[in-house]
C-alpha positions, 0 to 999 in steps of 0.5 A, a space after each residue: 511545500 511552496 504552493 504558488 506554482 499549484 492551482 486548485 482546480 477542484 475541491 482538494 485537487 491541485 494541479 501543476 501544468 506540464 512544462 519543460 520535460 514534463 509529459 503530463 501535469 502533476 495533480 496533488 490531492 490534499 487539503 490546503 493544510 496538508 499541502 503546505 506541510 508536504 516537503 518540497 522534495 515530494 513535488 520535485 519527485 512528482 515532476 520528475 515522474 511526470 517526465 518518464 516515457 509513456 506516462 498517462 494522464 498525470 503524475 498523482 500525489 495523494 494526501 499522505 505523500 512525502 519524500 521517498 526514493 525516486 517516486 514520492 511515497 503516496 505517488 501514483 503513475 500509470 504507463 502504457 507499454 504500447 506508447 513506450 511506457 516504463 516500469 520503475 523499481 523506485 515507483 514500486 518501492 523496496 518493501 514490495 506489496 507491503 500491505 494491510 489486512 483486517 480481521 473481524 473477531 466477533 468480540 466486544 471491547 469488554 471481552 478483550 479487556 479482561 485479558 488485554 495484558 495476557 493477549 498482548 504478551 501472547 501475541 508478542 511471544 508468538 509473532 516474531 517482530 523486529 529487524 532481521 526477525 526469523 520464524 519457525 518456518 524454513 523453506 527449501 528451494 522447492 518450497 520457496 518456488 511454490 511460495 513465490 508462485 502460489 502466494 496466500 493460496 500456497 499458505 492456505 494449502 499448507 494449512 495456514 488459513 482458510 479457503 474463505 480468506 482467499 476470497 477476501 484477498 486482493 488477486 484471490 491471494 495469488 499474483 499470476 505471472 510471477 517468475 521465481 526464476 527471476 529472484 536471485 539466490 541472495 533474495 531467497 536466502 534472506 527470506 528462507 527463515 522470515 516467513 510468518 514474521 512482522 519485521 521492523 519499521 512501520 510494520 505492526 499488528 494491532 488489536 483495535 476497536 471500531 470506535 466510530 462509523 461514518 457510513 452505517 450502510 457501508 459499515 454493515 456491508 463490511 460487517 463492522 459494528 461499533 464496539 467490535 474488536 478487529 485485528 489489523 496486520 501491516 507488513 510486506 515481503 520482508 528481506 526478499 522484497 528489499 533485495 529484489 528492489 535493490 538489485 533491479 534498481 542497480 540493473 536499471 541504472 546500468 542499462 538505461 543508456 541501452 534503452 535511450 533513457 535519460 533519467 532526471 534522477 538516478 533514483 528513477 531508474 526504470 526500463 521499458 515495459 516490453 524490454 527483457 529487463 522490464 519483463 524480468 523485473 515484473 516477474 520478480 516483483 510479482 513473486 515478491 507480491 506472492 511472498 507478502 501475501 503468503 507472509 500475511 496469511 501465515 501471520 493470520 494463522 498465528 494470530 488465530 492460534 493465540 486468540 483460540 487459546 485465550 478467547 475461544 469464542 473469537 472467530 477471526 474472519 477476514 474483511 479484506 487484504 490489500 497491498 500497497 507498493 505494487 505495479 499492477 496491469 489494469 484497464 482504465 479509461 484515459 480518453 479525457 472524457 471521464 472527468 480527469 481532464 485532457 490537459 497534458 496528455 502524452 503523445 499516444 493520448 493526443 493521437 487518440 484524441 485527434 482520431 476521436 475528433 476525426 470521427 474514428 472509433 476509439 476504445 476509451 480503455 487502455 491496458 496500463 501498468 499502474 505504479 502505486 508507491 505507498 498507495 492502495 488500490 481502491 476499486 469502486 462499486 461494481 468492479 469485476 475484480 471484487 468478490 461478490 460479497 463486496 462488489 456492491 459496496 466497493 473495495 475496502 480501503 484499509 488505511 493504517 494509523 501510526 502507533 497509538 493513533 487511529 486507523 480507518 476503513 474506507 471504501 473505493 468510489 466510482 469516481 476514484 478511477 478518473 482521479 488517480 486510477 482507482 487509488 487512495 492513501 495507505 496511511 498517515 505519511 511521515 511528517 519527519 524522518 526517523 533520525 528526527 524522531 529519535 531526537 524528539 522521543 524516547 521509546 520507553 517513554 512512548 510506551 509508558 505514555 500509550 499505556 497510560 491511554 490504555 494502549 499496550 505496546 510490545 516491541 523488541 526495540 525501544 529505538 524502533 518505538 521512538 522512530 515510529 512515535 505517533 508524533 512523527 506522522 501526519 494526522 491520519 484523520 486529516 489525511 482520511 478527511 482529505 481523501 474523502 473530500 476529494 472523492 478518492 475513497 469514502 470514510 466508513 469507520 474509525 478504529 482505535 488501538 488497544 494492543 500494538 505489536 511493533 517491530 
């Protein structure tokens, strides 16, 4: 990335002031090395996001950011409906509520290694993975509506999990205000046989070892111990979410002139939050969030069955489940007195600041629609949305690695709200396209090389393995270090893979 336009205003915080059509500045959180390695297109997209109506405080770019569709992946932006704010399908992404959940096993590495090969094969047989993969569950229309409304809570009610799982799942396992009626027949059809499936791309199921602790007190609060085996599941709303994203992007482009919206990029298609289209999209998106939550819950049930057969001592309890690729309604401080700075605020913020200067009473919290694309929520200690067992420590932030590299558990910080609306990185972030990866790696060789390091990969697609080769991604350790230094989240533990089931 060409960095000459950016000024480092704090450690790891780089700012591009608002100019031209921009309503707020762009703020990038990264080390200088990660910043220079980012593609220029990511900054260009962040600038375009900064020009959208009703945006508040800043267009934020996180350490794992790279070029995406409309918004950069690793982008965060919040919009105020009362100030004409918009909701953007491109700001959520196609794989709505793709996310990560992490499960304790209570096992040690030594116990697992005795059955490593058998466990890898059994998980691969039980967990449908790959492009267009389908499972044993078939939903009729009534069941589809119940799933789209109930999320993981619906899945647990059907016997695919435990009530305790819901306490450790974002939104308690159920996203409220979903509108199944806003989900098209085609989206429903694509999902009818895909529940309990992993999918393709960067989705995976990994068995990992807790290799290093950075904050023993937080690790203890999360129940993480050195040498413990954990399971991480990374997937989303499958075909349903993709279909919803595609359909609403097209409709938002078509209806933009009606709402007086001039888009700097067609991929930034959006609608006013208060419009019928905006509300319909939010209802459909929330239904897709429930689909993703239910899908990860069913996958958890399948994983538990496999472990029970091969390692009956295992007790797979949930640490946490958190989504990325969402738009959530949240209350945040935006009065400029929270350490974020007041430069570049939009008109509504400016009015609030003027009122405050005149001695008027101003509520520093506003209800915002926070878009997180390739970014995870990272609530700090004491946040009321967190379950009581985790509230004092703050939210677990699950940062997935790329196949064959480390994953991390981090913790939300009190300062993250002022930095990026309580958001943090979600993974390593791609360093090259899938096409470029195919030119550099052979899937079979990648599998063999990882096996030589003690990591067993099972995948139906050698091509998919090549596209997701570890070298196609940024250094996840550098990304996590940058997030920690910036204060977006605090490092807790590093997890190393032992088995990877890859779509």
